N, C-alpha and C positions, 0 to 999 in steps of 0.2 A: 652437701645442708642434711644432717641425715638426725638420728634420734640423740646424740650427743648434746650437749650443752655447749652453747656457742661462745662461752667465757667460761673458765674454773671459779666455782660455786665458793662465795668470802664471806667471814661474820662484818655483819654491818659493824659502823664506829662506834665510839660513842656521840658525834658531830651527826652521825645519819640517823642513831635514835636519835633523837632532840626533834629532828626534822620532820621526826615520819610523824613522830605526838604532834607535831605543832601543826601536823598537816592534818591530822585524822581533828582536830581543833578545829581546823577552817573545816574544812566538810560539813563537819556534827555543826555548825554554829551557821554555814548557808544551808543544807536543811533545814534548821528552824526559819532559819531568814523567809525559803523558800517552798515554807508546809505550803500553801494557796496551790500553788506550781503541781502539786503530788512531790515533786522531789526527793529520793531517797538517798539516803548513805551509804555508798557502796558498803562489802563488806572488805574489799579488798583496796586499800590506796593508791594503790601504782599500779593500780590496773589490768596487774597479773589473774590467774584464778588460782585461786589457791584451794586448800584440800577443805578449809572449814565452807565454799563456796561449793564442792565437790560432795561433801556429805552432806549440807544441807540440800542441795537438788536431789540426787538419792532416797533419802526422809521423805520425803514428798512423797516419787516415784514408785515409792516398795508397797505405798499403802494407796495407792492410785489403779485398779483395779484393772481401768481400760489401757494405759501404760505397761500394766503386765501382763496383759493379753497381747498389746505390740511387738513388745519384746516375743515372747515366745513365736507367732506367725514369719514377725520378718527374720530372728536372725537364720531362718532356711526359703524366706519365702524370695523370687525381687518382688518390690516394695510398690513399683507398677500392675504387676498380677496381681498379686494381693489384694491392693487396694482400688480395683477396677468397684466402680458403680454399676450394681445390676442395674438399680433403675433405667439410669443412661440408655445403657444396652439394650434394655426391651424399648421406651421411649424412640428412640431416634432409629428407625428404617431405611431402610432401600428402596422408601417408596414417595415415588414424584410424582404431583399432576400436572407439571408443563414441564415438557423435553424437548428438545433437538427430535423432529421430528426423523432424520438421519442417522442412525448406526454407525457409525467408522469403525474395524479394525485394523490389524487384532491391538490392543491395550500393548503398548510403545513400552521397553526397557532399555534405563538407561546404564541402568548395573552399576558397579563401582567407579562411575563419576558423577561429574558435579555439572551435568548440559542437562539439568531440566530446565532451565529459559527457553532452548535450541528442541528439547522436546516440547515445549508446552507450545512453540512457536510452530513449529513442522506439525499439530500435532492441532492447531488451528486452522490453519491452509487445509491441512488432507480435506478437510470436509468438501470442501469446492470442490476438489480434485475426486474423489470415491463417487461424488453424488452426481459429476459432470459423465467419467466413464461408467456410470454402472458396478466400480471394485466391488469389489466383498473386502477383500483383504491393503493394504496397504501402508509404505514406511516411506516415508523421504528422509535424508540423511544427513549428515551438518559438515593464520604465517603472521594474524595482523595481530595480534596484545601483542608477542614479541616485537614487531615496530614498533605499536604503539609505544610501548615501553623506554626502546631504547632512543628514543624523540621524547619522552619526556627527561630522558636524562638530558640530552642537548640541552636542552633545552632551558634545565634548570645546573646547568653543570656551574655555578656561579654558588650554588647552596653550599655550605658546607654538608660531608656525606656525614656526620650523625644527627645533620637537622631534621628536623618530625617529618617533615615533608620529604624526603626520601630516605629516610629510613620508613616508611610506612610504605611508600612506592615499591622497594624492592623486597618487601614482605613476602609476599603472595602477589608477587607482579601477576603472573599466566594462571589462576588456579581458573577451573570450566566454568568457574560462576559467569556468569552475564547479566540485558537487563531489552526488556522486546525492540528499543532503541538499535543496540546491538542486533540484534537480530535486524532487522530494519537493514543494516548496513551490510552485514553481510547477501541479504539476499536479495537487496538490490541493486550488491555489484558482482556475485556471482551468483547470481540465478540458485533455480532448487532440480534436483533431478533426485526419479525414483531412490528409491535404499539398491536395489537388486543392482543399479548402474555404479553407485560407490557403498560398496556394503563395510560394515563394521569392523572389523578389526580387534586385536587380543588392547592394543592400546586405546585405541579409541572407548570400548566397554572397561577397562579397567586403566584408566591416567593417568595415575600414581609414580611408580617407576618415571614415564616418560616426562609423566613436569617435573619430578628432582632435577635430571639431567637437565633441561631445558631450562629453570629456576640456576642452577648452579653455573650452566655456560650464560647465559647473560647477567646475573651478575659481576661474573669479570669480564666481561664484553662491557656493559656501566662506568667499568671502571678503566676501561681504556680512553673510550670517548671522553670523562671526565680530563684524563689524561692530555690528552691531544686538545681537547680544547682549551682547557689552562696553558698548554706550554705553546702552541698558537696567539693566546690574549697575551701571554708573557713576552712573545717577540714581535709584536705590535700589530699582529695582523688585528682588521676589524671584524665587529659578531658579525658581520654578512659572511664575512670570507669564516673565519672558525665554525659557523655550521655549516656552510659550504664542503667545508673537509670533514669535517665532523659525520656529513651522510656520505662522503664517501666509500669510508674506513666502513661507517655504519654498513653499506650497503652489499662489503664483501664479509661482514658477521653475519648478515643476516642469508646467505648462501649456507654456509657450515649449521643454520637453524634449518633454513628449506631443509637441507641433507637428509640431520637426521630426520625430522619431521616426516616426509615421503617416505623411510626409509622403512617409519614407525604406523603409520597410517595409513600408507598409499599414496598414487600421486590423484591428486584430484580432477575431475574435469576443468580445463578449461571453463567461463563465460559462454567464450562466443566456439566453442568446440563442437562439432554437430554428435550427436547420439541417436543411436536405435534402443528403443522401446517397446517389449513383444510385451504380450500379458492376455490373460484370462478376465472375460465380466464375470460378472454374480451369474451367470449364466451360464456360464463356463465358453462361452463368445471367444474364438481369440480375438485377440485388435496389435495395431500395432500404432509406435506415432515414432519421427524421426527430428527433428532438431537440436538447438544446442539451454544448454538449462537457461539462461536466461531467457528464450522463448520459449520453456515448459513452464515458467515461473508465472509470465506474462497470458497466457494459455490457460490456464487454468486455476491456479491459484492468486493472481488480481485482478479478478473482475467485477464482483457488486462492492469488494470493502479490500481496496490492495489496503497489505500492512502498513505504507509511508503514509496513507493517510487515516491511519487510526494511533491514538495516544494513551497515555497514562497518567489516568485518574490517581490518585495519593489519597490515606487518612492517616494524617501526620499531626496531632493534636498538638506540637509544640510548634506548629509554626500557624502564622493566619492561613483561612480560607480564602479562597478566590485567586490566591498565591501562584506565580510560577514558577518553580525550584530546580534547580541542578547541583551537578556534587563536581566540586572542583578536581579536573586531571581523570575523569573517566570517561573511558570511550572506549573501541577496539580499533576503527580506524581512522587513520590519522589522516584529520583532515574532512574525518565523517558527517554524521547526523549525529550531533550533541543528543546525550541522556534530559531528556524533561520530565517532569513531573506535573500537573498541576494540583495544588494541592484541594481539598472542597472535603465537606464533612458526610461522613458514614451513611447516611440518609439516600444521600445522589447518588453514590458510589452502588447500595442495589435497588434502588431502581432503574439504574441506568443496566443493572444486570439483569433484572424482569426485563426490564422491554428485549434488551436483547433474546433472547432466553427465550421469547414469546415470538420473535423474529427468524425462529429457528439459528440465527448466530451464536456459534462458539465463542465461551469468554478467558482471555487467559487474565491468572492472575496471578499474584506473589502477596505470599502471607509468614509465616513462623512456624513452619508445620511440624518441630520438636511440642510446642508445647497441648498439652491436655491432648495429646492425640495417639492410638491406637494402630502397629499397623495391620496386624493378624486380622479386626476388628474394620478397618478401614474406617475407621469413627475417630471427628473431631468433635469434644463434646468439649464444655468450662465446667460438669460439673460430675466429667470422666471416673476421678482420683480424691477420693477419702479422703485424703490426706489433713483438709479443716477438723474433720471430725475426730483422724481416727487421734490427732497429738494435740488435738485441742488448742491450736494458732490463727491466727488470719492472713490468709495472704492477697493483702485488699491495693497492689498497688494496681495504680491503674494502664492505660495504655502508653500518656504520656510521659509518664513516670518507668514504666521499663522501659523506653525508649532512651530516658536519658543518663540511666543506669548500668543503663548495656547490659541489663535483664531483656531484652529481646531485639530479635533484626528481619527482617524481609533476606531467608533462606533457604524457600521452595515456591519452583512456579511450578504451575495447575491448569487445568482446564472447568471449567464449568459448562456442564449442558443439560443441568437442570433444575428446578429451581421446587419450594411445595410451599402453595397459601393456605391458609384456615381462610376458614366464609368469610372470612370481615377482610381478605385481603391483603395476612401480617403473611411475611414474612416468616417460615417455619424453621425448613431446612432450605439445603446445594448440595446434589448429583456431582462428581468431582471426578473428572478423568484425570490419574496419576499416571505417572513413568514407571513400576513401579515393577513392574511385570503384571502378570495375571493371579499368583497366590495371594496376594495380601487384597484386604477389604471384599467386598461381590467382585471378582472376577475382574480385579482393579481399580474397580470403580469406589469410591472411597463416600463419606457421608458426613455433609458439615453442618450445625446448628445451625440458626442464626445469632446468640450466644455470641458462638466463636468465631463467627465470622465478624460479628462488633467487635473483637476483643482483638485478633490475631492477625485478621487480613489488612493489607496495606494499600493494593494495589490492583484494579483491573483497570482493564484498558479498548478504549471503546473508538468504534470507529467514527468519525467528526459528524459524520450524517446523522447519529441516534446520540448525541451529548450534548447536554445543555449549551446552547450558542454561546451564553455565559463567559463560561469555562473555555468552549472551543476558540471563545475572541481570545482570553488569558492567554492560556498556548500560541495563539498566534499574534501577543502581542510581541514576545521578549522581556526583556527588563526582569530575569529570572535571579529569584535570592539565592547564592551560592552556601552551600554546605561546604564545609571540610570532607575531604577525601578518605578519614573516618570513621565518617557520621553512618548510624546505623539503616540508613535507606539508602548504602548504597546498589547491592545486588546479589540475586542471588546467589548463594554457594558465594559471594566474595573472596571470606578469609578460608575458606575450606572447610564448611561450613558441614558441608556434605557429610564427609566422615562424621564430624560432632553430631550431626542428628540420628544419623546411621547409628551413632551405636545409644544416644539418649531412647530411640523409639524401639530399640531391638530389633533391629538390623543384624 
């Protein structure tokens, strides 16, 4: 698909010329008939861009001083850097009149990976750990997605390999992306440990090479399991026997996956294996603790607001509010907690955020971080870039329309640890703890305007005890509406979005 024409150019025949003239006449007649609807006659009848189009556009632009200035500036400048609004950068400050009273540290860094959802989860959990042990610096560290994918391949072995579901599931089958419920599955099953007990490896911080190998291996394994299942059924085996045999074969294949992952990431602590952790508190006093990863989680990070007792509120204007929503075939631990959202209004979500911050509870939230945001400034503001004024255009999509047309999706998870309210109690901005290290923004912290929250925040995680009772009832009531596996409400970095986002916002 290069620059050469796909087909050789030919001279129109007499019949083609007559057809074109007829089409021009028809278009003109239709334009007259629909003049009340402001329907214009196109310059190019067949839909291609003609030289006449280009000449007309250029004539208009060369007589427009603003357009000429834009060409001068943007031909040698990054469009985002050049069009940052000075007014927006001055108006949106890193000052907040309500903050969580306990400050954690250090700012975490997911590096070249899509583990934002894990970092956001552990950044929430560490508040209780650090507060209880009086720590100054603390980080928590992070096979099941491979197993989940292969189970889906066994479950859907009867679908053609080119079916949209199979195609989608095999696309980015084990990206780093995830959701709150998936994090809960992991910590409730395996517990948590301090990072010093299970430190980062090269491939946990730079996951693309390892993920690429695993995807290749898992796609091959999927075809092996699909063929085995088909052969067994063709031989007269029952569905139960076919699944059992496929799972036995899957376990052999999963051993190979385990071998690869532990070589690249290290052998993780078993949930029931004891370890000893030594540390200094903020005063320099030595401390020690012994126990299992599950003990550690239950002792330090599952007290006042256990992760399993929190759930996701989302704002998805495409769907009815006060409705339970799930995504088909989304998960990480087979048979584990499903991914569930309760859809609600943006105002209820914001009220929950303020309530939690005032109570000293950090807020896990999901958003589309690549929209109207600037990494170095640490600023998320809908007025940040002056595209409309510069080009005399309108960018007027609603939140629902962005989701419908694939203009927006949940791409990143972070933590809200402060808010700023005006004298009337109205939200103005939010303090955001990111996981991109301490260089961006204000030593790793970002500021988000209330308008940006309205447009690009899709999810906040709330403890049941702090959520509206009617929404807790929706969550516990079941009967969820099922969205397709490719829905934009999927999960953070679900389709490798971390790379796209980093490119988009200049990482």
